[in-house]
N, C-alpha and C positions, 0 to 999 in steps of 0.2 A: 483600143485607142492608146496611143503612145503619149504618156505624160512625163516620163522620166527616162533620160538617156545616160548611160555610163560611157564615158569617153576616156579610155586608156591613152596615154600619150608618153612620148619620150623626149619631146622638145626638138626633134629632128626636122629637117626640111620636108621630108615626106609626111611627118606628123602634122605639119602646118596645113597641108592639103586636107587631111582628115578633119582637122579642127574647123577649117572653112566649111567643109561639107556638113559637119555637125551643127555649126551655127545656122546655116540655111535651113536644115531640117528642123532644128529646135524652134526656130522662128515660125516656120510654116505650121508646125504642130502645136505651138505654144507649150512646148515641153521644157522642163527643167533639165539641167545637165550636171552630172557629177563627174568632174575631171579627176583622173587618178594616174598615179605613177607607181610602178613597182620597182623596188631595188633589192639587190641581193649581194651583201658583202660575202667574201669568201667564207665558205663553211668550215675550212680547215684552220684551226687555231692551235697554237702552241702556247704554253704558259707564259714564256718570255715575250711573246708577240701580242698577248691579250690586250695590254694597254694601248699599244700602237693600233691594234685592230679596232678598238673602241673609238679611237680618234678618227680613223679611216671611215668607220661606219657613220659617225656623226657628220662627217664631211659629205658623204654620199647622201645621207638623209637631208641635209641642208640644201644640196644641189637639187634633189628631187622636189623639195618644198618650193624652191624658187621657180622651177619649171612649171609645176602645177599652178602656182599663184600667177605666173605670167599668162598662162592659158586662161585661167579663171577670169583675170582682169579683162582679157580680150573679149570673152563671152559676156561679161557684165557690161562692157562698153556697148555691146550690141543689144542691151536691154533684156538679157536672159537671166533667169534665176539660176544661180550656180553654187555648187558646193565643191570643196576640194578634198582630196584624199591621197595620202601617201602610205603605201603598204610594203612591208618587208617580205621578201620571199621570191621564189621563182615566178617569172612574169605570168605565165598561164595560170598557175595556181592562185596567185594574188588576184588576178582579174576575175577568175571564177569565184573566189571567196568574196570579193567586193560585190559581185553580182548577187550572190546569195544574201549578203548582209543588207544591201541597199535596195534590193528588189526593183531594178530598172525594168522598163518595158522593152528596151532595145540596147544593145551594145554597138557602138560605132567605133571601129578601129581600123588602122592601116593594115595593108597586106604585108608590110615589112617595116623594119625600124632601122635607124641609123644613129650615129653618135655614140654616147656613153651607154646606150641601152641596146646596142647592136646585137651582141651575142644572145641577149634574152629574147629579142623579137624575131630575128631572122629564122626563116624556115618554119619550125614547128609551133611557135606560140600561137599564131593566128589560127592555124589548123586545130590545135588543141582546144582553143576557146570555141571555135565553130562546132567541133565535135562534141564537146562536153557541156556547153552552156545550156541552161534550161530556158533561156530567153533567146529570141532571135538576135543574130549578129549580122550587122551590115559591114562588109569589108570594102574599104576605099582603096582603089589602086592608084 
């Protein structure tokens, strides 16, 4: 039985379709939803750029929190039990780590991403999650 859904999102138009699908599914199953966003600032740092990079990282994290909170509020408005999570790291790794930590019964994610999360979701991220997840993954096209 599905009691908890992990919903990775990027705030894109395509992600909105995935969110709508997750809402319907969670309502039908009376499942809780954990909304998550993964972000990854550049891994290359020079000493002189470290302070600037920290500011950049904080800005990305704040944007991620806003996106997750917006989606979480939408799900709450539908009467669903929701939690929110922002994870730093490559998208597929972050989603798989979140799945290990929160023990969902299902991951609902889009087949592709857009917007600020594009390079992290296009192509291989969904495939990696599908291939390496220990729980079922529902891919929304």
